[in-house]
Biopython code that builds the backbone (N, CA, C, O; Angstrom):
import numpy as np
from Bio.PDB.StructureBuilder import StructureBuilder

atoms = [
    (1, "UNK", "N", (43.744, 88.688, -50.362)),
    (1, "UNK", "CA", (44.016, 87.257, -50.256)),
    (1, "UNK", "C", (43.963, 86.788, -48.796)),
    (1, "UNK", "O", (43.458, 85.710, -48.485)),
    (2, "UNK", "N", (44.499, 87.632, -47.920)),
    (2, "UNK", "CA", (44.490, 87.287, -46.505)),
    (2, "UNK", "C", (43.056, 87.184, -45.983)),
    (2, "UNK", "O", (42.760, 86.303, -45.176)),
    (3, "UNK", "N", (42.162, 88.069, -46.430)),
    (3, "UNK", "CA", (40.770, 88.041, -45.998)),
    (3, "UNK", "C", (40.071, 86.766, -46.477)),
    (3, "UNK", "O", (39.267, 86.188, -45.746)),
    (4, "UNK", "N", (40.367, 86.341, -47.664)),
    (4, "UNK", "CA", (39.776, 85.119, -48.201)),
    (4, "UNK", "C", (40.206, 83.918, -47.370)),
    (4, "UNK", "O", (39.390, 83.049, -47.060)),
    (5, "UNK", "N", (41.488, 83.867, -47.008)),
    (5, "UNK", "CA", (42.007, 82.778, -46.185)),
    (5, "UNK", "C", (41.306, 82.740, -44.825)),
    (5, "UNK", "O", (40.915, 81.669, -44.360)),
    (6, "UNK", "N", (41.146, 83.891, -44.191)),
    (6, "UNK", "CA", (40.472, 83.962, -42.892)),
    (6, "UNK", "C", (39.012, 83.549, -43.039)),
    (6, "UNK", "O", (38.495, 82.798, -42.213)),
    (7, "UNK", "N", (38.346, 84.033, -44.082)),
    (7, "UNK", "CA", (36.950, 83.682, -44.314)),
    (7, "UNK", "C", (36.779, 82.184, -44.530)),
    (7, "UNK", "O", (35.855, 81.593, -43.970)),
    (8, "UNK", "N", (37.627, 81.560, -45.312)),
    (8, "UNK", "CA", (37.554, 80.120, -45.560)),
    (8, "UNK", "C", (37.777, 79.324, -44.277)),
    (8, "UNK", "O", (37.100, 78.323, -44.041)),
    (9, "UNK", "N", (38.714, 79.760, -43.458)),
    (9, "UNK", "CA", (38.961, 79.090, -42.177)),
    (9, "UNK", "C", (37.733, 79.164, -41.267)),
    (9, "UNK", "O", (37.393, 78.186, -40.602)),
    (10, "UNK", "N", (37.076, 80.310, -41.238)),
    (10, "UNK", "CA", (35.869, 80.448, -40.424)),
    (10, "UNK", "C", (34.755, 79.532, -40.927)),
    (10, "UNK", "O", (34.048, 78.917, -40.129)),
    (11, "UNK", "N", (34.600, 79.442, -42.234)),
    (11, "UNK", "CA", (33.585, 78.555, -42.811)),
    (11, "UNK", "C", (33.877, 77.107, -42.434)),
    (11, "UNK", "O", (32.964, 76.373, -42.055)),
    (12, "UNK", "N", (35.128, 76.689, -42.530)),
    (12, "UNK", "CA", (35.512, 75.316, -42.196)),
    (12, "UNK", "C", (35.235, 75.026, -40.726)),
    (12, "UNK", "O", (34.738, 73.949, -40.397)),
    (13, "UNK", "N", (35.543, 75.956, -39.848)),
    (13, "UNK", "CA", (35.303, 75.772, -38.416)),
    (13, "UNK", "C", (33.807, 75.614, -38.135)),
    (13, "UNK", "O", (33.410, 74.752, -37.352)),
    (14, "UNK", "N", (32.991, 76.433, -38.764)),
    (14, "UNK", "CA", (31.540, 76.342, -38.564)),
    (14, "UNK", "C", (31.010, 75.002, -39.050)),
    (14, "UNK", "O", (30.197, 74.370, -38.376)),
    (15, "UNK", "N", (31.468, 74.571, -40.218)),
    (15, "UNK", "CA", (30.995, 73.298, -40.774)),
    (15, "UNK", "C", (31.421, 72.135, -39.893)),
    (15, "UNK", "O", (30.615, 71.245, -39.622)),
    (16, "UNK", "N", (32.656, 72.123, -39.444)),
    (16, "UNK", "CA", (33.134, 71.023, -38.605)),
    (16, "UNK", "C", (32.440, 70.990, -37.251)),
    (16, "UNK", "O", (32.161, 69.910, -36.730)),
    (17, "UNK", "N", (32.158, 72.140, -36.678)),
    (17, "UNK", "CA", (31.489, 72.137, -35.376)),
    (17, "UNK", "C", (30.038, 71.686, -35.500)),
    (17, "UNK", "O", (29.490, 71.138, -34.544)),
    (18, "UNK", "N", (29.413, 71.895, -36.627)),
    (18, "UNK", "CA", (28.034, 71.438, -36.838)),
    (18, "UNK", "C", (27.957, 69.928, -36.969)),
    (18, "UNK", "O", (26.904, 69.351, -36.701)),
    (19, "UNK", "N", (29.024, 69.275, -37.366)),
    (19, "UNK", "CA", (29.024, 67.823, -37.553)),
    (19, "UNK", "C", (29.483, 67.070, -36.315)),
    (19, "UNK", "O", (29.679, 65.857, -36.380)),
    (20, "UNK", "N", (29.657, 67.744, -35.202)),
    (20, "UNK", "CA", (30.262, 67.140, -34.035)),
    (20, "UNK", "C", (29.339, 66.363, -33.117)),
    (20, "UNK", "O", (29.794, 65.912, -32.066)),
    (21, "UNK", "N", (28.080, 66.182, -33.448)),
    (21, "UNK", "CA", (27.174, 65.465, -32.563)),
    (21, "UNK", "C", (26.565, 66.419, -31.554)),
    (21, "UNK", "O", (26.540, 67.630, -31.778)),
    (22, "UNK", "N", (26.076, 65.887, -30.445)),
    (22, "UNK", "CA", (25.482, 66.763, -29.435)),
    (22, "UNK", "C", (26.420, 66.900, -28.249)),
    (22, "UNK", "O", (27.394, 66.158, -28.118)),
    (23, "UNK", "N", (26.112, 67.855, -27.391)),
    (23, "UNK", "CA", (27.016, 68.140, -26.281)),
    (23, "UNK", "C", (26.956, 67.097, -25.168)),
    (23, "UNK", "O", (27.769, 67.138, -24.245)),
    (24, "UNK", "N", (26.009, 66.166, -25.241)),
    (24, "UNK", "CA", (25.876, 65.142, -24.211)),
    (24, "UNK", "C", (26.445, 63.783, -24.630)),
    (24, "UNK", "O", (26.365, 62.824, -23.862)),
    (25, "UNK", "N", (27.014, 63.684, -25.824)),
    (25, "UNK", "CA", (27.511, 62.403, -26.325)),
    (25, "UNK", "C", (28.494, 61.723, -25.368)),
    (25, "UNK", "O", (28.356, 60.537, -25.072)),
    (26, "UNK", "N", (29.467, 62.463, -24.896)),
    (26, "UNK", "CA", (30.482, 61.877, -24.015)),
    (26, "UNK", "C", (29.860, 61.392, -22.705)),
    (26, "UNK", "O", (30.188, 60.307, -22.224)),
    (27, "UNK", "N", (28.962, 62.195, -22.128)),
    (27, "UNK", "CA", (28.313, 61.807, -20.875)),
    (27, "UNK", "C", (27.459, 60.559, -21.074)),
    (27, "UNK", "O", (27.469, 59.659, -20.234)),
    (28, "UNK", "N", (26.723, 60.502, -22.177)),
    (28, "UNK", "CA", (25.877, 59.339, -22.451)),
    (28, "UNK", "C", (26.737, 58.098, -22.650)),
    (28, "UNK", "O", (26.416, 57.030, -22.129)),
    (29, "UNK", "N", (27.815, 58.229, -23.389)),
    (29, "UNK", "CA", (28.717, 57.093, -23.601)),
    (29, "UNK", "C", (29.304, 56.601, -22.278)),
    (29, "UNK", "O", (29.454, 55.396, -22.073)),
    (30, "UNK", "N", (29.636, 57.531, -21.385)),
    (30, "UNK", "CA", (30.153, 57.141, -20.065)),
    (30, "UNK", "C", (29.121, 56.336, -19.283)),
    (30, "UNK", "O", (29.453, 55.321, -18.671)),
    (31, "UNK", "N", (27.876, 56.786, -19.303)),
    (31, "UNK", "CA", (26.817, 56.083, -18.579)),
    (31, "UNK", "C", (26.571, 54.704, -19.188)),
    (31, "UNK", "O", (26.379, 53.736, -18.452)),
    (32, "UNK", "N", (26.574, 54.600, -20.503)),
    (32, "UNK", "CA", (26.397, 53.304, -21.166)),
    (32, "UNK", "C", (27.523, 52.355, -20.756)),
    (32, "UNK", "O", (27.276, 51.180, -20.487)),
    (33, "UNK", "N", (28.747, 52.854, -20.708)),
    (33, "UNK", "CA", (29.877, 52.013, -20.286)),
    (33, "UNK", "C", (29.731, 51.568, -18.834)),
    (33, "UNK", "O", (30.069, 50.433, -18.500)),
    (34, "UNK", "N", (29.235, 52.446, -17.971)),
    (34, "UNK", "CA", (28.983, 52.052, -16.573)),
    (34, "UNK", "C", (27.928, 50.950, -16.506)),
    (34, "UNK", "O", (28.057, 50.004, -15.729)),
    (35, "UNK", "N", (26.890, 51.078, -17.320)),
    (35, "UNK", "CA", (25.847, 50.046, -17.366)),
    (35, "UNK", "C", (26.431, 48.699, -17.798)),
    (35, "UNK", "O", (26.117, 47.661, -17.216)),
    (36, "UNK", "N", (27.273, 48.728, -18.811)),
    (36, "UNK", "CA", (27.892, 47.485, -19.295)),
    (36, "UNK", "C", (28.742, 46.841, -18.206)),
    (36, "UNK", "O", (28.675, 45.630, -17.993)),
    (37, "UNK", "N", (29.537, 47.651, -17.521)),
    (37, "UNK", "CA", (30.390, 47.124, -16.452)),
    (37, "UNK", "C", (29.559, 46.516, -15.326)),
    (37, "UNK", "O", (29.902, 45.462, -14.790)),
    (38, "UNK", "N", (28.460, 47.189, -14.970)),
    (38, "UNK", "CA", (27.589, 46.656, -13.912)),
    (38, "UNK", "C", (26.993, 45.316, -14.317)),
    (38, "UNK", "O", (26.933, 44.392, -13.506)),
    (39, "UNK", "N", (26.559, 45.207, -15.546)),
    (39, "UNK", "CA", (25.971, 43.945, -16.025)),
    (39, "UNK", "C", (27.016, 42.833, -16.008)),
    (39, "UNK", "O", (26.745, 41.727, -15.541)),
    (40, "UNK", "N", (28.205, 43.129, -16.518)),
    (40, "UNK", "CA", (29.269, 42.118, -16.567)),
    (40, "UNK", "C", (29.669, 41.694, -15.154)),
    (40, "UNK", "O", (29.931, 40.518, -14.900)),
    (41, "UNK", "N", (29.714, 42.665, -14.236)),
    (41, "UNK", "CA", (30.066, 42.369, -12.848)),
    (41, "UNK", "C", (29.040, 41.421, -12.215)),
    (41, "UNK", "O", (29.382, 40.590, -11.373)),
    (42, "UNK", "N", (27.786, 41.558, -12.632)),
    (42, "UNK", "CA", (26.722, 40.689, -12.123)),
    (42, "UNK", "C", (26.615, 39.381, -12.897)),
    (42, "UNK", "O", (25.716, 38.578, -12.650)),
    (43, "UNK", "N", (27.541, 39.170, -13.840)),
    (43, "UNK", "CA", (27.552, 37.932, -14.615)),
    (43, "UNK", "C", (26.503, 37.891, -15.716)),
    (43, "UNK", "O", (26.157, 36.814, -16.202)),
    (44, "UNK", "N", (25.994, 39.052, -16.113)),
    (44, "UNK", "CA", (24.968, 39.113, -17.145)),
    (44, "UNK", "C", (25.568, 39.514, -18.491)),
    (44, "UNK", "O", (26.677, 40.043, -18.555)),
    (45, "UNK", "N", (24.830, 39.260, -19.550)),
    (45, "UNK", "CA", (25.265, 39.606, -20.899)),
    (45, "UNK", "C", (25.116, 41.113, -21.099)),
    (45, "UNK", "O", (24.038, 41.663, -20.874)),
    (46, "UNK", "N", (26.176, 41.774, -21.516)),
    (46, "UNK", "CA", (26.160, 43.228, -21.676)),
    (46, "UNK", "C", (26.138, 43.675, -23.125)),
    (46, "UNK", "O", (26.158, 44.876, -23.395)),
    (47, "UNK", "N", (26.098, 42.737, -24.070)),
    (47, "UNK", "CA", (26.193, 43.144, -25.477)),
    (47, "UNK", "C", (24.946, 43.893, -25.955)),
    (47, "UNK", "O", (25.013, 44.629, -26.940)),
    (48, "UNK", "N", (23.813, 43.716, -25.273)),
    (48, "UNK", "CA", (22.591, 44.436, -25.652)),
    (48, "UNK", "C", (22.544, 45.864, -25.099)),
    (48, "UNK", "O", (21.641, 46.632, -25.432)),
    (49, "UNK", "N", (23.515, 46.215, -24.256)),
    (49, "UNK", "CA", (23.539, 47.547, -23.667)),
    (49, "UNK", "C", (24.236, 48.489, -24.648)),
    (49, "UNK", "O", (25.461, 48.618, -24.653)),
    (50, "UNK", "N", (23.424, 49.139, -25.472)),
    (50, "UNK", "CA", (23.934, 50.093, -26.458)),
    (50, "UNK", "C", (22.964, 51.258, -26.558)),
    (50, "UNK", "O", (21.827, 51.175, -26.093)),
    (51, "UNK", "N", (23.413, 52.324, -27.156)),
    (51, "UNK", "CA", (22.535, 53.470, -27.390)),
    (51, "UNK", "C", (21.435, 53.108, -28.379)),
    (51, "UNK", "O", (20.344, 53.676, -28.336)),
    (52, "UNK", "N", (21.720, 52.166, -29.267)),
    (52, "UNK", "CA", (20.742, 51.759, -30.267)),
    (52, "UNK", "C", (19.625, 50.905, -29.674)),
    (52, "UNK", "O", (18.646, 50.598, -30.355)),
    (53, "UNK", "N", (19.772, 50.524, -28.414)),
    (53, "UNK", "CA", (18.772, 49.684, -27.757)),
    (53, "UNK", "C", (18.271, 50.341, -26.462)),
    (53, "UNK", "O", (17.904, 49.656, -25.507)),
    (54, "UNK", "N", (18.262, 51.669, -26.448)),
    (54, "UNK", "CA", (17.934, 52.356, -25.200)),
    (54, "UNK", "C", (17.115, 53.617, -25.452)),
    (54, "UNK", "O", (17.088, 54.169, -26.551)),
    (55, "UNK", "N", (16.460, 54.037, -24.399)),
    (55, "UNK", "CA", (15.855, 55.362, -24.337)),
    (55, "UNK", "C", (16.713, 56.153, -23.369)),
    (55, "UNK", "O", (16.940, 55.716, -22.240)),
    (56, "UNK", "N", (17.187, 57.300, -23.793)),
    (56, "UNK", "CA", (18.097, 58.094, -22.969)),
    (56, "UNK", "C", (17.527, 59.500, -22.841)),
    (56, "UNK", "O", (17.147, 60.128, -23.829)),
    (57, "UNK", "N", (17.476, 59.975, -21.610)),
    (57, "UNK", "CA", (17.013, 61.339, -21.348)),
    (57, "UNK", "C", (18.035, 62.034, -20.463)),
    (57, "UNK", "O", (18.529, 61.459, -19.494)),
    (58, "UNK", "N", (18.342, 63.271, -20.808)),
    (58, "UNK", "CA", (19.303, 64.073, -20.052)),
    (58, "UNK", "C", (18.548, 65.262, -19.451)),
    (58, "UNK", "O", (17.789, 65.942, -20.143)),
    (59, "UNK", "N", (18.765, 65.502, -18.159)),
    (59, "UNK", "CA", (18.089, 66.570, -17.442)),
    (59, "UNK", "C", (19.093, 67.502, -16.775)),
    (59, "UNK", "O", (20.244, 67.133, -16.539)),
    (60, "UNK", "N", (18.645, 68.698, -16.480)),
    (60, "UNK", "CA", (19.411, 69.693, -15.705)),
    (60, "UNK", "C", (20.794, 69.925, -16.284)),
    (60, "UNK", "O", (21.784, 69.939, -15.553)),
    (61, "UNK", "N", (20.864, 70.104, -17.588)),
    (61, "UNK", "CA", (22.137, 70.409, -18.240)),
    (61, "UNK", "C", (23.163, 69.301, -18.154)),
    (61, "UNK", "O", (24.362, 69.566, -18.235)),
    (62, "UNK", "N", (22.721, 68.068, -17.991)),
    (62, "UNK", "CA", (23.638, 66.931, -17.925)),
    (62, "UNK", "C", (23.885, 66.421, -16.519)),
    (62, "UNK", "O", (24.642, 65.467, -16.338)),
    (63, "UNK", "N", (23.264, 67.032, -15.519)),
    (63, "UNK", "CA", (23.471, 66.559, -14.141)),
    (63, "UNK", "C", (22.856, 65.179, -13.927)),
    (63, "UNK", "O", (23.406, 64.359, -13.192)),
    (64, "UNK", "N", (21.706, 64.920, -14.575)),
    (64, "UNK", "CA", (21.030, 63.629, -14.432)),
    (64, "UNK", "C", (20.820, 62.993, -15.798)),
    (64, "UNK", "O", (20.451, 63.663, -16.762)),
    (65, "UNK", "N", (21.059, 61.697, -15.861)),
    (65, "UNK", "CA", (20.803, 60.940, -17.083)),
    (65, "UNK", "C", (19.957, 59.731, -16.710)),
    (65, "UNK", "O", (20.280, 58.982, -15.788)),
    (66, "UNK", "N", (18.877, 59.563, -17.440)),
    (66, "UNK", "CA", (17.978, 58.421, -17.254)),
    (66, "UNK", "C", (18.142, 57.520, -18.479)),
    (66, "UNK", "O", (18.081, 57.983, -19.618)),
    (67, "UNK", "N", (18.350, 56.232, -18.224)),
    (67, "UNK", "CA", (18.525, 55.260, -19.300)),
    (67, "UNK", "C", (17.515, 54.141, -19.092)),
    (67, "UNK", "O", (17.330, 53.661, -17.974)),
    (68, "UNK", "N", (16.860, 53.727, -20.175)),
    (68, "UNK", "CA", (15.891, 52.634, -20.085)),
    (68, "UNK", "C", (16.177, 51.619, -21.177)),
    (68, "UNK", "O", (16.500, 51.979, -22.309)),
    (69, "UNK", "N", (16.054, 50.341, -20.821)),
    (69, "UNK", "CA", (16.258, 49.233, -21.763)),
    (69, "UNK", "C", (15.035, 48.334, -21.735)),
    (69, "UNK", "O", (14.370, 48.196, -20.709)),
    (70, "UNK", "N", (14.750, 47.731, -22.867)),
    (70, "UNK", "CA", (13.702, 46.705, -22.894)),
    (70, "UNK", "C", (14.199, 45.513, -22.088)),
    (70, "UNK", "O", (15.343, 45.084, -22.243)),
    (71, "UNK", "N", (13.330, 44.977, -21.220)),
    (71, "UNK", "CA", (13.767, 43.864, -20.380)),
    (71, "UNK", "C", (13.315, 42.508, -20.910)),
    (71, "UNK", "O", (13.755, 41.465, -20.428)),
    (72, "UNK", "N", (12.440, 42.530, -21.898)),
    (72, "UNK", "CA", (12.018, 41.274, -22.523)),
    (72, "UNK", "C", (11.397, 41.589, -23.878)),
    (72, "UNK", "O", (11.530, 42.708, -24.375)),
    (73, "UNK", "N", (10.728, 40.626, -24.472)),
    (73, "UNK", "CA", (10.155, 40.824, -25.794)),
    (73, "UNK", "C", (8.960, 41.767, -25.780)),
    (73, "UNK", "O", (8.559, 42.272, -26.828)),
    (74, "UNK", "N", (8.385, 42.009, -24.600)),
    (74, "UNK", "CA", (7.274, 42.945, -24.495)),
    (74, "UNK", "C", (7.819, 44.367, -24.539)),
    (74, "UNK", "O", (9.008, 44.577, -24.779)),
    (75, "UNK", "N", (6.972, 45.311, -24.313)),
    (75, "UNK", "CA", (7.409, 46.707, -24.319)),
    (75, "UNK", "C", (7.854, 47.179, -22.937)),
    (75, "UNK", "O", (8.070, 48.375, -22.743)),
    (76, "UNK", "N", (7.994, 46.272, -21.977)),
    (76, "UNK", "CA", (8.415, 46.636, -20.628)),
    (76, "UNK", "C", (9.840, 47.172, -20.643)),
    (76, "UNK", "O", (10.705, 46.667, -21.359)),
    (77, "UNK", "N", (10.060, 48.197, -19.844)),
    (77, "UNK", "CA", (11.387, 48.799, -19.779)),
    (77, "UNK", "C", (11.845, 48.887, -18.329)),
    (77, "UNK", "O", (11.028, 48.989, -17.413)),
    (78, "UNK", "N", (13.136, 48.848, -18.135)),
    (78, "UNK", "CA", (13.723, 49.002, -16.821)),
    (78, "UNK", "C", (14.583, 50.266, -16.855)),
    (78, "UNK", "O", (15.471, 50.393, -17.697)),
    (79, "UNK", "N", (14.321, 51.192, -15.946)),
    (79, "UNK", "CA", (14.974, 52.497, -15.940)),
    (79, "UNK", "C", (16.105, 52.542, -14.916)),
    (79, "UNK", "O", (16.012, 51.969, -13.831)),
    (80, "UNK", "N", (17.179, 53.243, -15.294)),
    (80, "UNK", "CA", (18.317, 53.485, -14.411)),
    (80, "UNK", "C", (18.600, 54.981, -14.430)),
    (80, "UNK", "O", (18.442, 55.646, -15.454)),
    (81, "UNK", "N", (19.016, 55.492, -13.288)),
    (81, "UNK", "CA", (19.277, 56.924, -13.149)),
    (81, "UNK", "C", (20.724, 57.134, -12.732)),
    (81, "UNK", "O", (21.265, 56.408, -11.899)),
    (82, "UNK", "N", (21.332, 58.144, -13.332)),
    (82, "UNK", "CA", (22.712, 58.483, -13.007)),
    (82, "UNK", "C", (22.801, 59.968, -12.691)),
    (82, "UNK", "O", (22.124, 60.797, -13.300)),
    (83, "UNK", "N", (23.655, 60.281, -11.721)),
    (83, "UNK", "CA", (23.882, 61.664, -11.326)),
    (83, "UNK", "C", (25.358, 61.987, -11.511)),
    (83, "UNK", "O", (26.231, 61.182, -11.188)),
    (84, "UNK", "N", (25.617, 63.173, -12.033)),
    (84, "UNK", "CA", (27.004, 63.600, -12.207)),
    (84, "UNK", "C", (27.520, 64.139, -10.876)),
    (84, "UNK", "O", (26.980, 65.096, -10.319)),
    (85, "UNK", "N", (28.564, 63.508, -10.389)),
    (85, "UNK", "CA", (29.228, 63.929, -9.161)),
    (85, "UNK", "C", (30.678, 64.198, -9.508)),
    (85, "UNK", "O", (31.435, 63.267, -9.782)),
    (86, "UNK", "N", (31.068, 65.453, -9.500)),
    (86, "UNK", "CA", (32.418, 65.810, -9.932)),
    (86, "UNK", "C", (32.548, 65.619, -11.431)),
    (86, "UNK", "O", (31.775, 66.182, -12.207)),
    (87, "UNK", "N", (33.520, 64.830, -11.833)),
    (87, "UNK", "CA", (33.756, 64.589, -13.263)),
    (87, "UNK", "C", (33.164, 63.283, -13.765)),
    (87, "UNK", "O", (33.318, 62.948, -14.940)),
    (88, "UNK", "N", (32.489, 62.540, -12.895)),
    (88, "UNK", "CA", (31.976, 61.234, -13.321)),
    (88, "UNK", "C", (30.518, 61.067, -12.903)),
    (88, "UNK", "O", (29.968, 61.856, -12.135)),
    (89, "UNK", "N", (29.926, 60.024, -13.432)),
    (89, "UNK", "CA", (28.534, 59.701, -13.122)),
    (89, "UNK", "C", (28.470, 58.495, -12.199)),
    (89, "UNK", "O", (29.291, 57.582, -12.278)),
    (90, "UNK", "N", (27.463, 58.516, -11.314)),
    (90, "UNK", "CA", (27.218, 57.388, -10.423)),
    (90, "UNK", "C", (25.737, 57.035, -10.488)),
    (90, "UNK", "O", (24.879, 57.912, -10.590)),
    (91, "UNK", "N", (25.455, 55.740, -10.426)),
    (91, "UNK", "CA", (24.065, 55.311, -10.429)),
    (91, "UNK", "C", (23.399, 55.745, -9.128)),
    (91, "UNK", "O", (23.975, 55.626, -8.047)),
    (92, "UNK", "N", (22.198, 56.241, -9.254)),
    (92, "UNK", "CA", (21.446, 56.711, -8.090)),
    (92, "UNK", "C", (20.666, 55.548, -7.479)),
    (92, "UNK", "O", (20.068, 54.744, -8.194)),
    (93, "UNK", "N", (20.679, 55.470, -6.181)),
    (93, "UNK", "CA", (19.952, 54.404, -5.499)),
    (93, "UNK", "C", (18.529, 54.851, -5.186)),
    (93, "UNK", "O", (18.214, 56.041, -5.214)),
    (94, "UNK", "N", (17.689, 53.885, -4.890)),
    (94, "UNK", "CA", (16.303, 54.115, -4.493)),
    (94, "UNK", "C", (15.515, 54.929, -5.516)),
    (94, "UNK", "O", (14.735, 55.813, -5.160)),
    (95, "UNK", "N", (15.733, 54.616, -6.794)),
    (95, "UNK", "CA", (14.974, 55.244, -7.871)),
    (95, "UNK", "C", (14.104, 54.165, -8.507)),
    (95, "UNK", "O", (14.528, 53.012, -8.587)),
    (96, "UNK", "N", (12.913, 54.503, -8.956)),
    (96, "UNK", "CA", (11.987, 53.492, -9.471)),
    (96, "UNK", "C", (12.421, 52.929, -10.819)),
    (96, "UNK", "O", (12.819, 53.674, -11.715)),
    (97, "UNK", "N", (12.342, 51.632, -10.950)),
    (97, "UNK", "CA", (12.674, 50.988, -12.215)),
    (97, "UNK", "C", (11.621, 51.214, -13.284)),
    (97, "UNK", "O", (11.847, 50.929, -14.460)),
    (98, "UNK", "N", (10.467, 51.728, -12.869)),
    (98, "UNK", "CA", (9.371, 51.965, -13.817)),
    (98, "UNK", "C", (9.515, 53.289, -14.551)),
    (98, "UNK", "O", (8.854, 53.504, -15.567)),
    (99, "UNK", "N", (10.369, 54.183, -14.056)),
    (99, "UNK", "CA", (10.532, 55.492, -14.669)),
    (99, "UNK", "C", (9.493, 56.499, -14.232)),
    (99, "UNK", "O", (9.454, 57.610, -14.761)),
    (100, "UNK", "N", (8.646, 56.138, -13.273)),
    (100, "UNK", "CA", (7.592, 57.031, -12.807)),
    (100, "UNK", "C", (7.780, 57.365, -11.334)),
    (100, "UNK", "O", (8.307, 56.570, -10.556)),
    (101, "UNK", "N", (7.337, 58.555, -10.978)),
    (101, "UNK", "CA", (7.330, 59.007, -9.584)),
    (101, "UNK", "C", (8.707, 58.916, -8.922)),
    (101, "UNK", "O", (8.823, 58.477, -7.778)),
    (102, "UNK", "N", (9.749, 59.332, -9.649)),
    (102, "UNK", "CA", (11.073, 59.336, -9.027)),
    (102, "UNK", "C", (11.165, 60.492, -8.041)),
    (102, "UNK", "O", (10.420, 61.467, -8.142)),
    (103, "UNK", "N", (12.069, 60.379, -7.102)),
    (103, "UNK", "CA", (12.153, 61.353, -6.015)),
    (103, "UNK", "C", (12.607, 62.734, -6.463)),
    (103, "UNK", "O", (12.470, 63.698, -5.710)),
    (104, "UNK", "N", (13.149, 62.851, -7.682)),
    (104, "UNK", "CA", (13.571, 64.147, -8.202)),
    (104, "UNK", "C", (12.491, 64.799, -9.073)),
    (104, "UNK", "O", (12.614, 65.961, -9.460)),
    (105, "UNK", "N", (11.449, 64.049, -9.372)),
    (105, "UNK", "CA", (10.386, 64.574, -10.224)),
    (105, "UNK", "C", (10.766, 64.682, -11.685)),
    (105, "UNK", "O", (10.151, 65.449, -12.426)),
    (106, "UNK", "N", (11.774, 63.924, -12.119)),
    (106, "UNK", "CA", (12.233, 63.997, -13.510)),
    (106, "UNK", "C", (11.154, 63.547, -14.485)),
    (106, "UNK", "O", (11.082, 64.040, -15.611)),
    (107, "UNK", "N", (10.318, 62.611, -14.054)),
    (107, "UNK", "CA", (9.269, 62.115, -14.953)),
    (107, "UNK", "C", (8.240, 63.191, -15.287)),
    (107, "UNK", "O", (7.463, 63.031, -16.228)),
    (108, "UNK", "N", (8.227, 64.279, -14.528)),
    (108, "UNK", "CA", (7.306, 65.382, -14.787)),
    (108, "UNK", "C", (7.979, 66.542, -15.528)),
    (108, "UNK", "O", (7.318, 67.515, -15.890)),
    (109, "UNK", "N", (9.285, 66.438, -15.751)),
    (109, "UNK", "CA", (10.042, 67.502, -16.425)),
    (109, "UNK", "C", (10.308, 67.136, -17.878)),
    (109, "UNK", "O", (10.310, 65.963, -18.251)),
    (110, "UNK", "N", (10.528, 68.148, -18.677)),
    (110, "UNK", "CA", (10.926, 67.942, -20.065)),
    (110, "UNK", "C", (12.444, 67.798, -20.095)),
    (110, "UNK", "O", (13.151, 68.653, -19.563)),
    (111, "UNK", "N", (12.957, 66.730, -20.710)),
    (111, "UNK", "CA", (14.413, 66.556, -20.750)),
    (111, "UNK", "C", (15.088, 67.596, -21.639)),
    (111, "UNK", "O", (14.496, 68.105, -22.590)),
    (112, "UNK", "N", (16.344, 67.897, -21.306)),
    (112, "UNK", "CA", (17.151, 68.790, -22.144)),
    (112, "UNK", "C", (17.507, 68.110, -23.455)),
    (112, "UNK", "O", (17.644, 68.758, -24.493)),
    (113, "UNK", "N", (17.653, 66.809, -23.389)),
    (113, "UNK", "CA", (18.012, 66.014, -24.570)),
    (113, "UNK", "C", (17.364, 64.643, -24.407)),
    (113, "UNK", "O", (17.295, 64.103, -23.303)),
    (114, "UNK", "N", (16.887, 64.084, -25.527)),
    (114, "UNK", "CA", (16.287, 62.753, -25.487)),
    (114, "UNK", "C", (16.603, 62.022, -26.783)),
    (114, "UNK", "O", (16.562, 62.602, -27.869)),
    (115, "UNK", "N", (16.917, 60.747, -26.650)),
    (115, "UNK", "CA", (17.096, 59.923, -27.836)),
    (115, "UNK", "C", (16.469, 58.559, -27.595)),
    (115, "UNK", "O", (16.482, 58.027, -26.485)),
    (116, "UNK", "N", (15.924, 58.018, -28.663)),
    (116, "UNK", "CA", (15.317, 56.698, -28.622)),
    (116, "UNK", "C", (15.980, 55.853, -29.691)),
    (116, "UNK", "O", (15.954, 56.176, -30.878)),
    (117, "UNK", "N", (16.579, 54.749, -29.231)),
    (117, "UNK", "CA", (17.287, 53.838, -30.129)),
    (117, "UNK", "C", (18.319, 54.550, -31.008)),
    (117, "UNK", "O", (18.420, 54.293, -32.208)),
    (118, "UNK", "N", (19.078, 55.445, -30.387)),
    (118, "UNK", "CA", (20.176, 56.120, -31.067)),
    (118, "UNK", "C", (19.794, 57.325, -31.905)),
    (118, "UNK", "O", (20.660, 57.970, -32.496)),
    (119, "UNK", "N", (18.501, 57.637, -31.964)),
    (119, "UNK", "CA", (18.027, 58.772, -32.759)),
    (119, "UNK", "C", (17.519, 59.872, -31.838)),
    (119, "UNK", "O", (16.697, 59.619, -30.956)),
    (120, "UNK", "N", (18.010, 61.097, -32.042)),
    (120, "UNK", "CA", (17.582, 62.223, -31.225)),
    (120, "UNK", "C", (16.112, 62.535, -31.472)),
    (120, "UNK", "O", (15.643, 62.547, -32.611)),
    (121, "UNK", "N", (15.392, 62.788, -30.372)),
    (121, "UNK", "CA", (13.992, 63.184, -30.440)),
    (121, "UNK", "C", (13.956, 64.697, -30.392)),
    (121, "UNK", "O", (14.588, 65.322, -29.541)),
    (122, "UNK", "N", (13.212, 65.274, -31.311)),
    (122, "UNK", "CA", (13.155, 66.753, -31.363)),
    (122, "UNK", "C", (12.207, 67.339, -30.373)),
    (122, "UNK", "O", (12.059, 68.559, -30.307)),
]
sb = StructureBuilder()
sb.init_structure("model")
sb.init_model(0)
sb.init_chain("A")
sb.init_seg("    ")
for serial, (resi, resn, name, xyz) in enumerate(atoms, 1):
    if name == "N":
        sb.init_residue(resn, " ", resi, " ")
    sb.init_atom(name, np.array(xyz, "f"), 0.0, 1.0, " ", f" {name:<3s}", serial, name[0])
structure = sb.get_structure()
């Protein structure tokens, strides 16, 4: 009986850990919140700043996060870069809004994690 109890507990732990999302969820949510605060601080509307309206790429095990939003009705996007410093993320300066030829070469690397409009890209 004791073995059955231990086995059931292990099964439950495995099932619950599989439903927990990805390991970058908290970091991505932090960056999205920073984006919202920056927009509000600039007097702009921040309600469109969501994971469902963004392209998000995570590089170097979460050290860098690139976020892109549509800037108008066309397919044009504006890219923002964040770097993890200590326990928090900060927006990186002097990075291209086009998402190309950034000084870290991220546009030439494969991201560790990528999602488009809230859906993970395999």
